[in-house]
DRENPA-3360 file (N, C-alpha, C; in nm, 2 decimals, always signed):
BEGIN
1 = XXXXXXXX = -2.18/+3.75/-3.79/-2.09/+3.82/-3.86/-1.95/+3.82/-3.79 ~ -1.84/+3.81/-3.86/-1.71/+3.81/-3.80/-1.68/+3.93/-3.71 ~ -1.73/+4.05/-3.76/-1.70/+4.17/-3.68/-1.82/+4.21/-3.60 ~ -1.85/+4.12/-3.50/-1.97/+4.14/-3.42/-1.97/+4.26/-3.33 ~ -1.85/+4.32/-3.31/-1.83/+4.44/-3.23/-1.87/+4.57/-3.30 ~ -1.88/+4.56/-3.43/-1.89/+4.68/-3.52/-2.01/+4.77/-3.48 ~ -2.13/+4.71/-3.46/-2.24/+4.79/-3.44/-2.22/+4.88/-3.31 ~ -2.18/+4.82/-3.21/-2.16/+4.90/-3.08/-2.05/+5.00/-3.10;
9 = XXXXXXXX = -1.94/+4.96/-3.17/-1.83/+5.05/-3.20/-1.87/+5.18/-3.27 ~ -1.96/+5.16/-3.37/-2.00/+5.28/-3.45/-2.11/+5.36/-3.38 ~ -2.20/+5.30/-3.31/-2.30/+5.37/-3.24/-2.25/+5.45/-3.12 ~ -2.13/+5.42/-3.07/-2.07/+5.50/-2.97/-2.02/+5.63/-3.02 ~ -2.00/+5.65/-3.15/-1.95/+5.77/-3.20/-2.06/+5.88/-3.20 ~ -2.01/+6.00/-3.18/-2.11/+6.11/-3.17/-2.19/+6.13/-3.30 ~ -2.32/+6.15/-3.28/-2.40/+6.18/-3.40/-2.44/+6.07/-3.49 ~ -2.40/+5.95/-3.45/-2.43/+5.83/-3.55/-2.56/+5.77/-3.52;
17 = XXXXXXXX = -2.63/+5.74/-3.63/-2.75/+5.67/-3.63/-2.74/+5.56/-3.73 ~ -2.83/+5.46/-3.72/-2.83/+5.36/-3.82/-2.97/+5.33/-3.87 ~ -2.98/+5.28/-3.99/-3.11/+5.24/-4.04/-3.09/+5.13/-4.14 ~ -3.20/+5.06/-4.18/-3.19/+4.95/-4.27/-3.26/+4.99/-4.40 ~ -3.18/+4.99/-4.50/-3.23/+5.03/-4.64/-3.28/+4.90/-4.70 ~ -3.41/+4.87/-4.69/-3.46/+4.74/-4.73/-3.44/+4.71/-4.88 ~ -3.46/+4.80/-4.96/-3.44/+4.78/-5.11/-3.30/+4.74/-5.15 ~ -3.20/+4.78/-5.06/-3.06/+4.75/-5.09/-3.01/+4.63/-5.01;
25 = XXXXXXXX = -3.09/+4.60/-4.90/-3.05/+4.50/-4.80/-2.92/+4.54/-4.73 ~ -2.92/+4.67/-4.69/-2.80/+4.73/-4.63/-2.84/+4.79/-4.49 ~ -2.75/+4.76/-4.39/-2.76/+4.83/-4.27/-2.66/+4.95/-4.28 ~ -2.72/+5.07/-4.27/-2.64/+5.19/-4.29/-2.61/+5.26/-4.16 ~ -2.49/+5.32/-4.15/-2.45/+5.40/-4.04/-2.43/+5.54/-4.10 ~ -2.49/+5.64/-4.03/-2.49/+5.77/-4.09/-2.47/+5.88/-3.98 ~ -2.41/+5.99/-4.03/-2.41/+6.11/-3.95/-2.51/+6.21/-4.02 ~ -2.61/+6.25/-3.95/-2.72/+6.32/-4.01/-2.77/+6.24/-4.13;
33 = XXXXXXXX = -2.77/+6.29/-4.25/-2.82/+6.21/-4.37/-2.71/+6.16/-4.46 ~ -2.58/+6.16/-4.40/-2.47/+6.12/-4.48/-2.41/+5.99/-4.43 ~ -2.41/+5.89/-4.52/-2.37/+5.75/-4.48/-2.21/+5.75/-4.48 ~ -2.16/+5.68/-4.38/-2.01/+5.67/-4.38/-1.97/+5.52/-4.37 ~ -2.07/+5.43/-4.34/-2.04/+5.29/-4.34/-2.17/+5.21/-4.36 ~ -2.16/+5.09/-4.41/-2.27/+5.00/-4.43/-2.23/+4.86/-4.43 ~ -2.32/+4.78/-4.38/-2.31/+4.63/-4.38/-2.40/+4.59/-4.50 ~ -2.34/+4.52/-4.60/-2.42/+4.48/-4.71/-2.45/+4.33/-4.70;
41 = XXXXXXXX = -2.58/+4.30/-4.71/-2.62/+4.16/-4.69/-2.65/+4.10/-4.83 ~ -2.62/+3.97/-4.84/-2.65/+3.90/-4.97/-2.80/+3.85/-4.97 ~ -2.83/+3.78/-5.07/-2.97/+3.72/-5.09/-3.01/+3.63/-4.97 ~ -2.91/+3.57/-4.91/-2.94/+3.48/-4.80/-2.94/+3.56/-4.66 ~ -2.94/+3.69/-4.67/-2.94/+3.78/-4.55/-2.82/+3.76/-4.46 ~ -2.71/+3.71/-4.51/-2.59/+3.70/-4.44/-2.50/+3.82/-4.48 ~ -2.43/+3.88/-4.38/-2.34/+3.99/-4.41/-2.23/+3.94/-4.51 ~ -2.21/+4.02/-4.62/-2.10/+3.99/-4.71/-1.99/+4.09/-4.72;
49 = XXXXXXXX = -2.03/+4.22/-4.71/-1.94/+4.33/-4.73/-1.96/+4.44/-4.62 ~ -1.85/+4.51/-4.59/-1.86/+4.63/-4.51/-1.81/+4.74/-4.61 ~ -1.90/+4.83/-4.63/-1.86/+4.94/-4.73/-1.83/+5.07/-4.65 ~ -1.72/+5.14/-4.68/-1.69/+5.26/-4.61/-1.62/+5.36/-4.70 ~ -1.61/+5.48/-4.66/-1.55/+5.59/-4.74/-1.41/+5.61/-4.70 ~ -1.32/+5.63/-4.79/-1.18/+5.66/-4.76/-1.13/+5.76/-4.86 ~ -1.02/+5.83/-4.82/-0.95/+5.92/-4.91/-0.91/+5.83/-5.03 ~ -0.93/+5.88/-5.15/-0.91/+5.81/-5.27/-0.77/+5.74/-5.28;
57 = XXXXXXXX = -0.67/+5.81/-5.25/-0.53/+5.76/-5.26/-0.51/+5.64/-5.16 ~ -0.57/+5.66/-5.04/-0.55/+5.55/-4.94/-0.64/+5.43/-4.98 ~ -0.76/+5.45/-5.03/-0.84/+5.34/-5.08/-0.77/+5.26/-5.19 ~ -0.72/+5.34/-5.29/-0.65/+5.27/-5.40/-0.53/+5.19/-5.35 ~ -0.45/+5.25/-5.26/-0.34/+5.18/-5.20/-0.38/+5.05/-5.13 ~ -0.48/+5.06/-5.05/-0.53/+4.94/-4.97/-0.58/+4.83/-5.07 ~ -0.65/+4.87/-5.17/-0.70/+4.77/-5.27/-0.59/+4.70/-5.34 ~ -0.48/+4.77/-5.36/-0.36/+4.70/-5.42/-0.29/+4.61/-5.32;
65 = XXXXXXXX = -0.30/+4.64/-5.19/-0.23/+4.56/-5.09/-0.31/+4.44/-5.04 ~ -0.44/+4.45/-5.04/-0.53/+4.35/-4.97/-0.63/+4.30/-5.07 ~ -0.64/+4.17/-5.09/-0.74/+4.11/-5.18/-0.88/+4.12/-5.12 ~ -0.89/+4.14/-4.99/-1.02/+4.15/-4.93/-1.08/+4.29/-4.92 ~ -1.01/+4.38/-4.98/-1.06/+4.52/-4.99/-1.07/+4.55/-5.14 ~ -1.20/+4.58/-5.18/-1.23/+4.59/-5.32/-1.30/+4.73/-5.34 ~ -1.31/+4.78/-5.47/-1.39/+4.90/-5.49/-1.53/+4.89/-5.43 ~ -1.58/+5.00/-5.39/-1.71/+5.01/-5.32/-1.82/+4.94/-5.40;
73 = XXXXXXXX = -1.89/+4.85/-5.34/-2.00/+4.78/-5.40/-2.12/+4.87/-5.42 ~ -2.16/+4.89/-5.54/-2.27/+4.98/-5.58/-2.25/+5.12/-5.54 ~ -2.12/+5.16/-5.53/-2.09/+5.30/-5.48/-1.98/+5.36/-5.58 ~ -1.95/+5.48/-5.56/-1.85/+5.55/-5.64/-1.72/+5.48/-5.60 ~ -1.65/+5.42/-5.70/-1.53/+5.34/-5.69/-1.41/+5.42/-5.64 ~ -1.42/+5.55/-5.66/-1.30/+5.63/-5.62/-1.30/+5.66/-5.47 ~ -1.42/+5.68/-5.41/-1.43/+5.72/-5.27/-1.47/+5.61/-5.18 ~ -1.53/+5.50/-5.23/-1.59/+5.40/-5.14/-1.51/+5.27/-5.17;
81 = XXXXXXXX = -1.50/+5.19/-5.06/-1.43/+5.06/-5.06/-1.52/+4.96/-4.98 ~ -1.51/+4.84/-5.03/-1.58/+4.73/-4.96/-1.48/+4.63/-4.91 ~ -1.51/+4.58/-4.79/-1.43/+4.48/-4.72/-1.50/+4.36/-4.71 ~ -1.44/+4.25/-4.75/-1.51/+4.12/-4.75/-1.52/+4.07/-4.60 ~ -1.64/+4.04/-4.56/-1.66/+4.00/-4.42/-1.59/+3.87/-4.38 ~ -1.58/+3.78/-4.48/-1.51/+3.66/-4.45/-1.36/+3.66/-4.48 ~ -1.31/+3.78/-4.50/-1.17/+3.79/-4.53/-1.08/+3.80/-4.41 ~ -0.95/+3.84/-4.44/-0.85/+3.84/-4.34/-0.81/+3.98/-4.28;
89 = XXXXXXXX = -0.90/+4.08/-4.30/-0.87/+4.21/-4.25/-0.89/+4.20/-4.09 ~ -0.79/+4.25/-4.02/-0.80/+4.24/-3.87/-0.90/+4.34/-3.82 ~ -0.94/+4.31/-3.69/-1.03/+4.40/-3.62/-0.97/+4.53/-3.61 ~ -0.84/+4.54/-3.57/-0.78/+4.67/-3.55/-0.77/+4.75/-3.68 ~ -0.75/+4.68/-3.79/-0.74/+4.76/-3.92/-0.88/+4.81/-3.96 ~ -0.98/+4.72/-3.94/-1.12/+4.77/-3.97/-1.16/+4.88/-3.88 ~ -1.13/+4.88/-3.75/-1.16/+4.99/-3.66/-1.09/+5.12/-3.71 ~ -0.97/+5.11/-3.75/-0.90/+5.23/-3.81/-0.97/+5.28/-3.93;
97 = XXXXXXXX = -1.01/+5.19/-4.02/-1.07/+5.24/-4.14/-1.21/+5.30/-4.12 ~ -1.28/+5.24/-4.02/-1.41/+5.29/-3.99/-1.40/+5.43/-3.92 ~ -1.29/+5.45/-3.84/-1.27/+5.58/-3.78/-1.24/+5.68/-3.89 ~ -1.15/+5.64/-3.99/-1.12/+5.73/-4.09/-1.24/+5.77/-4.18 ~ -1.33/+5.67/-4.20/-1.45/+5.70/-4.28/-1.54/+5.80/-4.20 ~ -1.56/+5.77/-4.07/-1.64/+5.86/-3.99/-1.58/+6.01/-3.99 ~ -1.45/+6.02/-3.97/-1.39/+6.15/-3.97/-1.40/+6.22/-4.11 ~ -1.39/+6.15/-4.21/-1.40/+6.20/-4.35/-1.54/+6.26/-4.37;
105 = XXXXXXXX = -1.64/+6.19/-4.33/-1.77/+6.24/-4.35/-1.81/+6.35/-4.26 ~ -1.76/+6.34/-4.13/-1.78/+6.44/-4.04/-1.72/+6.58/-4.09 ~ -1.61/+6.57/-4.14/-1.54/+6.69/-4.19/-1.61/+6.75/-4.31 ~ -1.70/+6.68/-4.37/-1.77/+6.73/-4.49/-1.88/+6.83/-4.45 ~ -1.91/+6.83/-4.32/-2.01/+6.93/-4.26/-1.94/+7.06/-4.23 ~ -2.01/+7.17/-4.22/-1.96/+7.30/-4.18/-1.90/+7.28/-4.04 ~ -1.81/+7.37/-4.01/-1.75/+7.37/-3.87/-1.85/+7.38/-3.77 ~ -1.95/+7.47/-3.79/-2.06/+7.49/-3.69/-2.14/+7.36/-3.67;
113 = XXXXXXX = -2.17/+7.29/-3.78/-2.24/+7.17/-3.78/-2.16/+7.06/-3.71 ~ -2.03/+7.06/-3.74/-1.94/+6.96/-3.67/-1.95/+6.98/-3.52 ~ -1.94/+7.10/-3.48/-1.95/+7.13/-3.33/-2.08/+7.08/-3.27 ~ -2.19/+7.10/-3.34/-2.32/+7.05/-3.30/-2.32/+6.90/-3.28 ~ -2.27/+6.84/-3.38/-2.27/+6.69/-3.38/-2.18/+6.63/-3.27 ~ -2.07/+6.70/-3.25/-1.97/+6.65/-3.15/-2.01/+6.68/-3.00 ~ -2.11/+6.76/-2.98/-2.16/+6.80/-2.84/-2.20/+6.67/-2.77;
% end
């Protein structure tokens, strides 16, 4: 995969775990039971998309600016976005988007739970 640093980058974040959802053929990154990113594999088991959550206005803006960012594959098209793995999105931009997705999902927990996760 083009973004071979992604697994280590995400697992270094507090409270993150990953699992493989076999029926979807997705490698999911989660905080508790809430997914914030996924690598979506095709029928040939090659990574095709990275799906992540963004603020709806930012996601819409990015989809208009970049052909390689599309509405979330098999997800709510308002909140989720997919990035083509073979596209031209830079490593730095993807890291920024993954950070935003992590923060967005982390903030969906209560303040108390956030503090537990960030310990």
